[in-house]
C-alpha positions in Angstrom: -34.3 11.9 -4.0 -33.9 12.0 -0.2 -31.1 14.1 1.3 -28.6 12.7 3.7 -27.3 14.3 6.9 -23.5 13.7 6.8 -20.8 14.3 9.4 -17.6 16.3 9.0 -14.3 15.6 10.8 -15.0 18.6 13.0 -18.3 16.9 14.2 -20.6 19.4 12.4 -23.3 18.0 10.1 -24.3 19.0 6.5 -26.9 18.0 4.0 -26.0 16.1 0.8 -28.0 14.7 -2.1 -26.5 12.1 -4.5 -27.1 13.1 -8.1 -24.1 12.4 -10.3 -24.4 8.9 -11.8 -24.0 8.6 -15.6 -23.8 5.2 -17.4 -20.5 4.0 -18.7 -19.9 3.1 -22.3 -18.6 -0.5 -22.2 -18.7 -2.5 -25.5 -19.9 -6.0 -24.9 -17.8 -9.1 -25.8 -14.9 -7.0 -26.9 -11.7 -7.8 -25.0 -9.1 -5.1 -24.1 -6.3 -5.0 -26.7 -3.8 -2.5 -25.4 -3.6 -3.3 -21.7 -4.2 -6.3 -19.4 -6.3 -5.1 -16.5 -6.7 -7.3 -13.4 -9.1 -6.4 -10.6 -8.1 -7.8 -7.2 -11.6 -9.0 -6.0 -13.1 -8.8 -2.5 -15.1 -11.6 -0.8 -18.6 -11.4 0.5 -19.1 -12.5 4.1 -22.0 -14.8 5.1 -23.9 -12.5 7.5 -26.1 -15.4 8.8 -23.3 -17.7 9.8 -23.3 -18.4 13.6 -19.5 -18.6 13.5 -17.4 -15.9 15.2 -16.7 -13.4 12.4 -13.3 -12.6 14.0 -12.1 -16.2 14.4 -13.9 -18.3 11.8 -15.8 -16.0 9.4 -17.7 -17.7 6.6 -18.0 -16.6 3.0 -21.2 -16.3 1.0 -20.0 -18.3 -2.0 -22.9 -17.4 -4.3 -22.5 -13.7 -3.9 -18.7 -13.9 -4.0 -18.8 -15.8 -7.3 -21.5 -13.5 -8.6 -19.2 -10.5 -8.1 -16.5 -12.2 -10.1 -18.9 -12.8 -13.0 -19.7 -9.1 -12.8 -16.0 -8.2 -13.2 -15.6 -10.7 -16.1 -18.7 -9.3 -17.8 -16.9 -5.9 -17.9 -13.9 -7.5 -19.6 -11.7 -7.3 -16.5 -9.4 -10.1 -15.3 -9.7 -11.3 -11.7 -6.7 -11.4 -9.3 -8.0 -14.0 -6.8 -7.2 -14.6 -3.2 -5.0 -11.4 -2.8 -5.0 -8.9 0.0 -8.2 -7.3 -1.4 -9.9 -10.7 -0.5 -8.6 -10.1 3.0 -5.9 -12.8 2.6 -3.9 -13.0 5.8 -3.8 -10.5 8.7 -6.6 -12.2 10.5 -8.8 -12.5 7.5 -8.9 -15.2 4.8 -6.9 -18.3 5.8 -5.1 -20.5 3.4 -7.8 -23.2 3.8 -10.4 -20.5 2.9 -8.2 -19.3 0.0 -8.0 -22.8 -1.4 -11.7 -23.1 -1.7 -12.0 -19.5 -3.1 -9.3 -20.3 -5.7 -10.8 -23.6 -6.7 -14.4 -22.2 -7.0 -13.2 -19.1 -8.9 -11.1 -21.0 -11.4 -14.0 -23.3 -12.2 -16.3 -20.3 -12.7 -13.7 -18.6 -14.9 -13.5 -21.6 -17.2 -17.3 -21.6 -17.7 -17.3 -18.0 -19.0 -13.8 -17.8 -20.5 -12.7 -15.3 -17.9 -9.1 -14.6 -17.2 -7.9 -15.3 -13.6 -4.7 -15.5 -11.7 -4.5 -16.6 -8.1 -2.3 -15.6 -5.2 0.3 -18.0 -3.9 2.2 -17.3 -0.7 3.2 -18.8 2.6 0.4 -17.6 4.9 -0.2 -21.1 6.3 3.3 -20.9 7.8 3.5 -18.9 11.0 6.4 -16.4 10.8 8.0 -17.5 14.2 11.7 -17.2 15.1 12.1 -20.9 14.4 11.1 -20.7 10.8 13.8 -21.6 8.3 14.3 -20.9 4.6 13.6 -24.6 3.9 10.2 -24.1 5.6 9.5 -21.1 3.4 10.4 -23.0 0.3 8.2 -25.9 1.2 5.3 -23.5 2.0 5.6 -21.8 -1.3 5.8 -25.2 -3.1 2.7 -26.4 -1.4 0.6 -23.5 -2.6 2.2 -23.5 -6.1 1.3 -27.2 -6.4 -2.3 -26.5 -5.4 -3.0 -23.7 -7.8 -1.2 -25.5 -10.7 -3.3 -28.6 -9.8 -6.4 -26.5 -10.2 -5.2 -25.4 -13.7 -4.6 -21.8 -12.5 -2.1 -19.1 -13.2 0.0 -17.8 -10.3 0.6 -14.5 -8.7 3.6 -15.1 -6.4 2.9 -13.0 -3.3 5.4 -11.7 -0.8 6.0 -13.9 2.2 5.9 -12.7 5.8 7.7 -15.8 6.9 10.6 -15.0 4.5 10.7 -11.4 5.7 11.0 -12.7 9.2 13.8 -15.3 8.7 15.8 -13.8 5.8 19.2 -12.4 6.9 20.0 -10.6 3.6 19.3 -10.4 -0.2 20.9 -13.7 -0.8 18.2 -15.5 1.1 15.5 -13.9 -1.1 17.5 -14.9 -4.2 17.7 -18.5 -3.0 14.0 -18.9 -2.3 12.7 -17.1 -5.3 15.2 -18.8 -7.7 14.2 -22.2 -6.4 10.4 -21.5 -6.7 10.6 -19.8 -10.1 12.8 -22.5 -11.6 10.1 -25.1 -10.9 6.8 -23.4 -11.8 5.0 -24.7 -14.9 4.1 -21.4 -16.4 5.4 -17.8 -16.1 4.1 -16.1 -12.9 3.4 -12.5 -11.8 5.6 -11.5 -8.9 4.1 -9.2 -6.3 6.1 -6.7 -4.4 3.8 -5.4 -1.6 5.0 -2.4 0.3 5.0 -2.2 4.1 2.2 0.5 4.0 -0.1 -2.4 3.0 1.5 -4.9 5.4 4.0 -3.7 8.0 5.4 -7.2 8.4 7.0 -6.9 4.9 9.3 -4.0 5.8 12.7 -4.5 4.4 11.6 -7.0 1.7 14.3 -8.2 -0.7 16.8 -7.7 2.1 16.9 -3.8 2.1 14.8 -1.0 3.6 16.2 1.3 0.9 13.8 1.0 -2.1 16.5 1.4 -4.7 18.6 -1.3 -3.2 15.6 -3.6 -2.8 14.7 -3.0 -6.5 18.2 -4.1 -7.6 17.7 -7.4 -5.8 14.3 -7.9 -7.3 15.5 -7.0 -10.8 18.3 -9.5 -10.5 15.9 -12.3 -9.5 13.7 -11.4 -12.5 16.7 -11.4 -14.9 17.9 -14.7 -13.6 14.5 -16.2 -14.2 13.2 -14.2 -17.1 11.4 -17.1 -18.9 9.4 -17.8 -15.7 8.2 -14.3 -15.0 5.3 -12.8 -16.9 5.5 -9.6 -15.0 5.7 -7.9 -11.6 3.1 -5.9 -9.7 4.5 -3.4 -7.4 2.4 -1.7 -4.7 4.7 1.0 -3.3 2.4 4.1 -3.9 5.4 5.8 -5.5 4.9 6.5 -9.2 8.5 7.4 -10.0 9.9 4.3 -8.4 7.5 2.2 -10.6 8.6 4.1 -13.7 12.2 3.7 -12.8 11.8 -0.1 -12.4 9.6 -0.4 -15.5 12.4 1.0 -17.6 14.9 -1.5 -16.2 12.8 -4.6 -16.8 13.7 -7.1 -19.5 11.6 -6.5 -22.7 9.6 -9.7 -22.1 8.5 -8.8 -18.6 5.5 -6.6 -17.9 5.0 -4.1 -15.2 1.6 -4.3 -13.5 0.8 -1.2 -11.5 -0.4 -1.7 -8.0 -0.3 2.0 -7.3 -3.8 2.9 -6.1 -2.8 6.6 -5.9 -1.3 7.2 -9.4 -2.7 4.5 -11.6 -4.1 6.8 -14.4 -0.7 8.2 -15.4 1.1 4.9 -14.9 -1.3 2.9 -17.1 -1.3 5.7 -19.7 2.5 5.6 -19.7 5.0 7.7 -21.6 7.2 7.4 -24.7 9.3 4.8 -22.9 6.6 2.4 -21.9 3.5 1.9 -19.7 2.1 -0.3 -17.0 -0.6 -2.9 -17.1 -2.9 -3.0 -14.1 -3.4 -5.3 -11.1 -5.3 -3.1 -8.7 -7.6 -3.3 -5.7 -9.3 -0.1 -6.6 -10.5 -1.7 -9.9 -12.9 -3.7 -7.7 -14.5 -0.4 -6.6 -14.3 1.5 -9.9 -14.8 -1.5 -12.2 -17.1 0.1 -14.8 -15.0 3.3 -15.1 -11.9 1.1 -15.3 -13.3 -1.0 -18.1 -14.5 2.0 -20.0 -11.1 3.6 -19.7 -9.4 0.4 -21.1 -11.6 0.6 -24.1 -10.8 4.3 -24.5 -7.1 3.3 -24.7 -7.9 0.8 -27.5 -9.7 3.6 -29.4 -6.8 5.9 -28.8 -9.2 8.3 -27.1 -7.0 9.7 -24.4 -9.4 12.6 -23.6 -12.1 10.1 -22.6 -9.5 8.0 -20.8 -8.4 11.0 -18.7 -11.9 12.1 -18.0 -12.9 8.6 -16.8 -10.1 7.9 -14.5 -9.0 11.3 -13.2 -12.3 11.8 -11.3 -11.8 8.4 -9.6 -8.4 9.3 -8.0 -9.8 11.3 -5.0 -12.0 8.3 -4.1 -9.1 5.9 -4.5 -6.7 8.0 -2.4 -9.4 8.2 0.2 -10.1 4.5 0.3 -6.3 3.7 0.5 -5.4 6.4 3.0 -3.4 5.4 6.1 -3.7 2.9 7.6 -3.6 1.6 4.1 -4.3 -2.0 5.0 -7.8 -0.9 6.1 -8.7 -0.1 2.5 -10.7 -3.4 2.2 -13.4 -1.8 4.3 -14.0 0.9 1.7 -14.0 -1.6 -1.1 -16.7 -3.7 0.5 -18.7 -0.7 1.5 -18.9 0.4 -2.1 -20.1 -3.0 -3.1 -22.8 -2.7 -0.5 -23.8 0.8 -1.7 -24.0 -0.4 -5.3 -26.2 -3.4 -4.5 -23.6 -6.1 -5.2 -24.3 -7.5 -1.7 -27.1 -7.1 0.7 -25.2 -6.2 3.9 -22.1 -4.4 5.1 -20.4 -7.2 7.0 -16.9 -8.5 6.5 -14.8 -11.5 7.4 -12.8 -10.7 10.5 -15.3 -8.1 11.5 -13.4 -5.5 9.5 -16.5 -3.4 8.7 -15.5 -1.5 11.8 -12.1 -0.5 10.5 -13.1 2.9 9.1 -14.9 5.7 10.8 -18.4 7.0 9.9 -16.7 10.2 8.7 -14.5 8.2 6.4 -17.5 6.3 5.0 -19.5 9.5 4.6 -16.7 11.1 2.6 -16.4 8.0 0.6 -20.1 8.2 -0.4 -19.7 11.8 -1.6 -16.5 11.0 -3.6 -18.1 8.0 -5.2 -21.1 10.2 -6.2 -18.8 12.9 -7.6 -17.0 10.2 -9.6 -20.4 9.0 -11.0 -19.9 5.5 -9.4 -23.1 5.1 -7.5 -25.0 3.1 -10.1 -28.4 3.4 -8.2 -28.2 6.7 -6.2 -31.6 6.0 -4.6 -30.5 2.6 -3.2 -27.1 3.9 -2.2 -28.7 6.8 -0.4 -31.0 4.4 1.6 -28.1 2.2 2.5 -26.0 5.2 3.5 -28.9 6.4 5.6 -29.1 3.1 7.5 -25.3 3.2 8.1 -25.5 6.8 9.5 -28.4 6.0 11.8 -26.5 3.0 13.2 -23.8 5.6 14.1 -26.4 7.7 15.9 -26.8 10.4 13.2 -30.5 11.0 12.8 -31.8 11.5 9.3 -34.6 13.6 7.9 -38.0 11.8 7.7 -36.9 9.1 10.2 
């Protein structure tokens, strides 16, 4: 196998050869029993579209749906049209999300795959003139669409609500109204400001403990309409604290891409289910680990997931909202798409040093399913950055 010439952060170069792939043991047609595991799925850009990728990027629907079928084939559930799919922040618009949700729900029904879709207010610009009434109507519009498609809902945080709310009571008003009118229980999504700076102070407080109290009260007031809550705060203890305070009928879904192995494993007082962006990247390891839980084989579980943590922490390092670049790069290395292009032109959001380190960490975690192909594609990426490779 060819060696790569990779860069370090101090600008020196070194030689590396990928060699660590081992197949994952994933039973076929056997659903997970002990945990529900959602992978937030990325979208594949259409690289041949003449549209401006930063203003009107187009999606390769065939490849995007093909990836969702891959996740379902492993037994994973799909969390659709979330931030991993570049929802908002100059990426996937609500119009694009509607088509993505509609297509994905139809594909899920064909294969019996589990799917839940993101509902937010991203078609509402968070300007100073936005009111709580506007936020409620925006949420209601998206809820109506997903329910009309026969889909389950993940109720995402709202930038517009964060911009116009004056205190906790405004969050309670909006969430109480929306939750009282949904047809089926939803998954709430508390996204930290490390993922989206516009959500700072969500639930009416910058203090996490105070914010948690507001969120918990909303859940208790609407318990029959809440399946669970996903929190993405990258703070394992805060998640554990909240998990222990939830009503018995409400699940905790970890969104902690730094500490997921220990949170999913749990303790004598409970555990978290999973709704993770990193499960897009480590899908086969994640699926094998869920089966290991069902077999009560914690040694295998630990071995499978612990070696993925350095990769995940690297992909989600600050600025955390750029993690989507690493997710798509891994899909490219592993042959799930034929190019490294992203909607919004976000393939340029991480440095060549970051991508090189990602390659090494993915190999060390055994996640490069075809090391020869991954090496060739890494070589092309390095050469585009001006790093000459051996045998060029």
